[in-house]
C-alpha positions as MATLAB code, in Angstrom:
seq = 'XXXXXXXXXXXXXXXXXXXXXXXXXXXXXXXXXXXXXXXXXXXXXXXXXXXXXXXXXXXXXXXXXXXXXXXXXXXXXXXXXXXXXXXXXXX';
ca = [
     -93.459   38.669   74.064;
     -91.553   40.773   76.548;
     -87.922   41.370   75.371;
     -84.870   40.926   77.743;
     -84.237   39.406   81.046;
     -85.298   42.796   82.636;
     -88.790   42.498   81.357;
     -88.811   38.705   81.660;
     -87.811   38.186   85.166;
     -90.708   39.926   86.537;
     -93.397   37.966   84.349;
     -91.713   34.599   84.872;
     -92.181   35.225   88.861;
     -96.109   36.512   87.947;
     -96.355   33.142   86.239;
     -94.790   31.265   88.803;
     -97.459   32.663   91.528;
    -100.183   31.944   88.849;
     -99.093   27.996   88.602;
     -98.713   27.927   92.385;
    -102.181   29.167   93.302;
    -103.934   26.814   90.412;
    -102.315   24.069   92.526;
    -103.365   25.443   95.941;
     -99.766   26.531   97.117;
     -98.172   29.786   97.539;
     -94.685   30.855   97.052;
     -94.325   30.314  100.686;
     -94.770   26.479   99.985;
     -91.817   26.752   97.524;
     -88.518   24.714   98.858;
     -86.432   24.603   96.125;
     -86.306   26.789   92.282;
     -84.418   26.412   89.445;
     -83.415   29.551   87.388;
     -82.411   28.770   83.593;
     -80.729   31.882   81.822;
     -80.064   31.912   78.254;
     -76.586   33.309   77.566;
     -75.598   33.751   81.283;
     -72.058   34.942   81.527;
     -71.881   35.623   85.137;
     -72.390   39.394   84.815;
     -73.558   40.261   88.385;
     -75.280   43.242   86.902;
     -78.062   41.069   85.001;
     -78.920   39.970   88.586;
     -80.838   42.783   89.627;
     -83.723   42.299   87.827;
     -83.826   38.685   89.047;
     -83.348   39.738   92.532;
     -86.089   42.160   92.608;
     -88.636   39.631   91.035;
     -87.430   37.018   93.414;
     -87.673   39.462   96.640;
     -91.094   40.520   95.240;
     -92.280   37.002   94.819;
     -90.947   35.486   98.091;
     -90.524   38.627  100.364;
     -86.879   37.774  101.479;
     -87.907   33.933  102.563;
     -85.924   32.506   99.600;
     -85.793   28.849   98.708;
     -83.010   26.912   97.886;
     -82.193   27.831   94.679;
     -80.232   26.995   91.655;
     -78.779   29.100   88.514;
     -78.418   27.497   85.216;
     -76.992   29.146   82.194;
     -78.480   27.541   79.154;
     -77.717   27.691   75.474;
     -81.803   28.155   74.946;
     -85.236   27.535   76.112;
     -88.436   26.349   74.427;
     -88.752   29.271   72.241;
     -86.132   31.565   70.930;
     -87.578   34.483   72.766;
     -87.393   33.165   76.167;
     -84.272   34.441   78.012;
     -85.668   33.133   81.609;
     -87.532   29.919   82.843;
     -88.387   29.604   86.273;
     -88.844   25.834   87.669;
     -90.008   25.328   91.464;
     -90.920   22.667   93.807;
     -93.572   23.319   96.308;
     -94.741   21.234   99.491;
     -98.516   21.708  100.096;
    -100.431   20.368  102.988;
    -103.241   17.826  102.243;
    -104.995   18.496  105.040;
];
């Protein structure tokens, strides 16, 4: 398991891209994302790795997003989780 937000943020977005691909979607189809960060303390220096991961995934065209600070996630070693909603045309 990768440790720290700097390592886990890029992995979280790679996982998101894989999940989107499995559903026949791409990051361009994402219309909303919610980012959960354990122990978020409003320190802007912690956002650098998150910004870079988002830029690499979305290429500067960002969906509406919400950042939520949480006490913990599903496993104690997780420090970030990204939840996204994508809209894909059925045709």
